[in-house]
C-alpha positions in Angstrom: -3.9 -58.4 13.4 -5.3 -57.6 16.9 -2.7 -55.0 17.6 -3.3 -53.4 14.2 -7.0 -53.0 15.0 -6.4 -51.8 18.4 -4.0 -49.1 16.9 -6.6 -48.0 14.4 -9.3 -47.7 17.1 -7.1 -45.7 19.3 -6.2 -43.3 16.3 -9.8 -42.7 15.2 -11.1 -42.3 18.8 -8.7 -39.4 19.4 -9.3 -37.6 16.1 -12.6 -35.8 15.3 -12.9 -35.1 11.7 -14.5 -31.7 10.8 -17.6 -31.6 8.7 -18.8 -28.9 6.3 -22.2 -27.1 7.1 -23.8 -25.2 4.1 -26.0 -22.3 4.9 -28.3 -21.3 2.1 -31.7 -19.6 1.7 -33.0 -22.7 -0.1 -31.0 -25.4 1.7 -31.6 -27.4 5.0 -29.8 -24.8 7.1 -31.2 -21.4 6.3 -29.7 -19.3 9.0 -26.1 -18.8 10.4 -27.4 -18.9 14.0 -28.8 -22.4 13.2 -25.5 -23.6 11.7 -23.6 -22.4 14.8 -25.9 -24.3 17.1 -25.3 -27.6 15.3 -21.5 -27.0 14.6 -18.9 -28.8 16.5 -15.2 -28.0 17.0 -13.2 -27.6 13.8 -16.3 -27.5 11.6 -16.3 -25.4 8.5 -19.6 -23.2 8.0 -20.0 -22.0 4.4 -22.5 -19.4 3.6 -23.9 -19.1 0.2 -24.7 -15.7 -1.4 -27.6 -13.8 0.0 -28.6 -11.4 2.9 -28.9 -13.0 6.2 -30.4 -10.9 9.0 -29.3 -12.3 12.3 -29.3 -11.6 16.0 -26.0 -11.3 17.7 -23.9 -14.4 16.6 -21.8 -15.6 19.5 -19.1 -18.1 18.5 -17.7 -20.2 21.3 -16.3 -23.0 19.2 -13.2 -23.4 17.1 -14.7 -23.1 13.6 -14.2 -21.5 10.2 -16.9 -19.2 8.9 -16.5 -18.4 5.2 -18.7 -16.7 2.8 -19.2 -17.4 -1.0 -19.9 -14.6 -3.4 -21.8 -11.7 -1.7 -22.8 -13.4 1.5 -24.0 -10.5 3.8 -24.7 -10.6 7.5 -26.8 -7.8 8.8 -27.7 -7.2 12.4 -31.4 -7.3 13.6 -30.5 -7.1 17.3 -28.7 -3.8 17.6 -25.6 -5.2 19.3 -22.4 -6.8 18.1 -22.9 -8.9 15.0 -20.1 -11.5 15.4 -19.0 -12.0 19.1 -15.9 -14.3 19.1 -15.2 -16.0 22.4 -13.0 -19.0 21.4 -9.5 -19.5 20.1 -8.5 -20.5 16.5 -11.6 -19.0 14.7 -11.3 -18.0 11.2 -13.7 -15.4 9.6 -13.3 -15.0 5.8 -14.9 -13.5 2.7 -18.0 -12.0 4.3 -19.9 -8.7 4.2 -21.0 -7.6 7.6 -23.0 -4.5 8.2 -25.3 -2.7 10.6 -23.6 -2.8 14.0 -25.6 0.1 15.5 -24.4 3.1 17.5 -24.7 2.9 21.4 -24.0 5.2 24.2 -23.4 2.2 26.5 -21.6 -0.4 24.4 -19.0 -0.5 21.7 -21.0 -2.4 19.3 -18.8 -3.8 16.5 -19.2 -5.9 13.3 -16.6 -8.3 14.7 -15.8 -8.3 18.5 -12.9 -10.6 19.6 -12.6 -10.9 23.4 -10.2 -13.0 25.3 -9.2 -15.0 22.3 -6.0 -16.1 20.6 -5.1 -17.1 17.0 -8.2 -15.5 15.5 -8.1 -14.5 11.7 -10.4 -12.0 10.1 -9.5 -11.6 6.4 -11.0 -10.6 3.0 -14.1 -9.3 4.7 -16.1 -6.2 4.0 -17.3 -4.3 7.2 -19.7 -1.6 6.1 -21.6 1.1 8.0 -20.8 -0.2 11.5 -20.2 1.7 14.7 -17.0 -0.1 15.3 -15.4 -2.3 12.6 -13.2 -4.9 14.4 -12.8 -4.6 18.1 -10.2 -6.7 20.0 -10.0 -6.8 23.7 -7.5 -8.8 25.8 -6.6 -11.0 22.9 -3.3 -12.1 21.3 -1.7 -13.7 18.3 -4.5 -12.6 15.9 -4.4 -11.6 12.2 -6.6 -8.9 10.7 -5.8 -8.7 7.0 -7.1 -7.5 3.6 -10.4 -6.2 4.9 -12.4 -3.2 3.6 -13.7 -1.2 6.6 -16.0 1.8 6.0 -17.9 3.7 8.7 -20.9 6.0 8.6 -18.7 9.2 9.3 -21.3 11.0 11.4 -19.2 13.0 13.9 -16.4 12.3 16.4 -18.8 11.6 19.3 -21.1 9.3 17.3 -18.6 7.3 15.4 -16.4 4.4 16.5 -13.0 3.2 15.3 -12.3 1.0 12.2 -9.9 -1.3 14.1 -9.8 -1.0 17.8 -7.3 -2.8 20.1 -7.3 -2.8 23.9 -5.0 -4.7 26.1 -3.8 -7.0 23.3 -0.5 -8.2 22.0 1.1 -10.0 19.0 -1.5 -8.7 16.5 -0.8 -8.4 12.9 -2.9 -5.8 11.0 -2.1 -5.9 7.4 -3.4 -4.7 4.0 -6.7 -3.2 5.3 -8.4 -0.2 3.7 -10.1 1.9 6.4 -12.2 5.1 6.0 -15.1 7.1 7.5 -14.5 6.1 11.2 -13.5 8.2 14.1 -10.0 6.8 14.1 -8.9 4.4 11.5 -6.8 2.3 13.8 -6.7 2.7 17.5 -4.5 1.0 20.0 -4.4 1.3 23.8 -2.3 -0.7 26.3 -1.2 -3.0 23.5 2.2 -4.4 22.7 4.1 -6.2 19.9 1.7 -5.0 17.2 2.7 -5.1 13.6 0.7 -2.7 11.3 1.8 -2.8 7.7 0.6 -2.0 4.3 -2.8 -0.5 5.3 -4.5 2.6 4.0 -6.3 4.8 6.5 -7.9 7.8 5.0 -10.8 10.3 5.4 -11.3 9.4 9.0 -12.9 12.0 11.3 -10.0 12.3 13.7 -6.9 10.3 13.2 -5.8 7.8 10.7 -3.8 6.1 13.4 -4.0 6.8 17.2 -2.3 4.9 19.9 -1.5 5.4 23.6 0.5 3.3 26.2 1.5 0.8 23.3 5.1 -0.2 23.4 7.3 -2.1 21.1 5.0 -1.7 18.0 6.0 -1.6 14.3 4.3 0.5 11.6 5.5 -0.2 8.1 4.5 0.9 4.6 1.2 2.3 5.6 -0.6 5.3 3.9 -2.4 7.8 6.1 -3.9 10.6 4.2 -6.7 13.2 4.3 -7.6 12.5 8.0 -9.0 15.1 10.3 -5.9 15.5 12.4 -3.4 13.1 11.0 -1.7 10.5 13.2 -1.3 10.7 17.0 1.5 8.7 18.8 1.3 9.1 22.6 2.9 7.8 25.9 4.8 4.9 24.3 8.3 3.6 23.8 10.3 1.5 21.4 8.2 2.4 18.4 9.3 2.0 14.8 7.6 3.9 12.0 9.2 3.1 8.6 8.4 3.7 5.0 5.0 5.2 5.7 3.2 8.0 3.9 1.6 10.8 5.8 -0.1 13.3 3.5 -2.9 15.8 3.0 -3.7 16.1 6.8 -4.7 19.8 6.9 -6.4 21.9 9.5 -5.7 24.2 12.4 -4.7 21.2 14.5 -3.7 18.7 11.9 -0.4 16.8 11.7 1.3 14.3 9.6 2.4 12.8 12.9 2.1 14.0 16.4 4.6 12.6 18.9 3.8 13.2 22.5 5.7 11.5 25.4 7.5 9.2 23.1 10.9 7.8 23.9 13.6 5.5 22.5 11.9 5.1 19.0 12.8 5.5 15.3 11.1 7.4 12.4 12.8 6.3 9.3 12.4 6.7 5.6 8.8 8.1 5.8 7.2 10.7 3.5 5.6 13.8 5.1 3.8 15.6 2.2 1.3 18.5 2.2 0.4 18.5 5.9 -0.3 21.5 7.9 2.5 20.3 10.3 4.7 17.4 9.1 6.1 16.1 12.4 5.3 17.5 15.8 7.4 16.6 19.0 6.2 17.4 22.5 8.0 15.7 25.5 9.7 13.4 23.1 13.1 12.1 23.9 15.8 9.8 22.3 14.1 9.5 19.0 16.0 9.1 15.7 14.4 10.8 12.8 16.3 9.7 9.7 16.1 9.4 6.0 12.6 11.1 5.8 11.1 13.3 3.1 9.5 16.6 4.3 8.0 18.0 1.2 5.4 20.9 0.7 4.2 21.1 4.3 3.2 24.3 6.2 5.7 23.5 8.9 8.0 20.5 8.4 8.9 20.2 12.0 7.6 21.7 15.2 9.9 20.9 18.1 8.9 21.9 21.6 11.4 22.9 24.2 10.6 19.7 26.4 11.8 17.4 23.6 15.5 16.4 24.1 18.2 14.2 22.8 16.5 13.5 19.4 18.6 13.1 16.3 17.6 14.5 13.0 20.0 13.2 10.3 19.9 12.6 6.5 16.4 14.1 6.0 15.2 16.1 3.0 13.4 19.4 3.6 12.0 20.6 0.3 9.3 23.4 -0.5 8.1 23.7 3.1 6.8 27.1 4.1 8.7 26.8 7.3 11.3 24.1 8.0 11.4 24.2 11.8 9.5 26.0 14.5 10.2 25.9 18.2 9.1 27.6 21.4 12.6 27.8 22.9 15.8 29.8 22.4 17.7 26.6 23.4 18.3 23.4 21.6 18.9 20.0 23.1 18.6 17.9 19.9 21.1 17.1 17.1 20.6 18.2 13.5 23.3 16.9 11.1 23.7 15.9 7.4 20.2 17.1 6.4 19.4 18.6 2.9 17.7 22.1 3.2 16.4 23.6 -0.1 16.6 27.1 1.5 20.3 26.7 2.4 22.4 28.9 0.1 26.2 28.5 0.6 29.3 26.9 -0.9 31.3 23.8 -0.7 35.0 24.7 -1.5 36.3 21.3 -0.6 33.7 19.5 -2.7 32.8 16.9 -0.1 29.1 17.4 -0.5 28.7 19.3 2.8 28.2 23.0 3.1 31.1 24.9 4.6 28.8 27.1 6.7 26.4 25.6 9.3 22.6 26.2 8.5 20.1 27.8 10.9 16.7 26.3 9.8 14.6 28.4 12.3 13.8 31.7 10.7 12.5 34.8 12.6 9.1 34.8 10.8 8.3 31.3 12.0 8.7 32.5 15.6 6.4 35.6 14.8 3.7 33.4 13.3 3.9 31.0 16.2 2.8 33.8 18.5 0.6 35.8 16.1 -0.9 33.4 13.4 -2.6 36.3 11.4 0.9 37.4 10.4 1.0 34.6 7.9 -0.4 37.0 5.4 3.0 38.5 5.1 4.7 35.3 4.3 5.8 36.1 0.8 6.5 39.8 1.4 10.0 41.4 0.7 10.0 42.9 4.3 9.9 39.4 5.8 12.8 38.3 3.6 14.9 41.1 4.9 13.9 40.3 8.5 14.8 36.6 8.2 18.1 37.5 6.4 19.1 39.9 9.2 18.2 37.4 11.9 20.4 34.6 10.2 23.5 36.9 10.2 23.0 38.1 13.7 20.6 35.8 15.7 18.9 37.7 18.4 15.4 35.8 18.9 16.0 32.5 17.1 17.7 29.6 18.9 21.4 30.1 18.3 22.3 26.6 19.0 19.7 25.0 16.7 21.9 24.5 13.6 22.7 21.8 11.1 26.5 21.6 11.5 26.9 19.7 8.3 24.1 20.5 5.9 24.1 18.5 2.6 24.5 20.4 -0.7 22.4 18.1 -2.7 19.1 16.2 -2.1 19.6 12.8 -0.4 18.4 9.9 -2.6 
């Protein structure tokens, strides 16, 4: 019996059981700041419906902060609203609003700094300068949140989800709008971004730089100011995303700049000014994508080399490809081009004549944009036909050697 009592005493002395703290306008604990001051490690703070105007709430303990109904936290201090500085924190089912603009600080609804294993889910972040800001953090989950900014202008707006120097972050199922950039990454690695909707943001739906070994899967980026920008990164996978309705003089479905050893697979580029733009991009595989109804499906700059374009569909684009060089250092093969008119005598599904997707008029408009007014004229059709027979100005080596006769399913 003595040993049994001793065993129980050791067990209970080493196991602190969490308690539940209720925050309510009519209860004993009326403010979240008070609840945080009395909370201990592993406690659960439940916030009843209502509006709670609070100063910056700094969380330095491992707790769960969960709202019930429309529990709303609003800043009355002009700084970050929730400032997380401990590991293993969970924020769930809250409305957080009013992180104000500042010229000196990146005020955010939720700021996560030097933390790991933090989760923010099912939360509404409304009218904040920055939505969720992660710095030097890892192994966090940001999922199923609604993040909507004030959409002032590019200078006076922050990003919806902002990552700096972070790794192993999962960003999933969020809806982001009216911020400067919907999702922004810098110096971050091993990031998974999936099933998000980023739309109507001032600049980019997604913008990342110096962020290697990241995956972007099944997201929708539509109607953003300049589309999506991907810069100075390697080992990037973009698969089954939708890039659409990004229109303007400098708008892209996706801009690739200084990207290498990456894959762009099974994406849809629809109704963008430029579907996919490549500058100083090398060893990238562009495969099984749909380029439909864009101004330019592809713009490939001369300093982009060793890229492979295979099994893509090019349908109803004003121009399939534009380039600034008469040379070609990339491979085009087994793509379907709706402008390709030829024959297949051996019935193998591949055209018997190689296809030249760069026409003369695309080169003319690249140097003289006002010439676009002639796009549908008979004169331009004659010029393009003559150039396709006897190429003089277009890159002679930029050809699809095995063009498909039918759309690739």
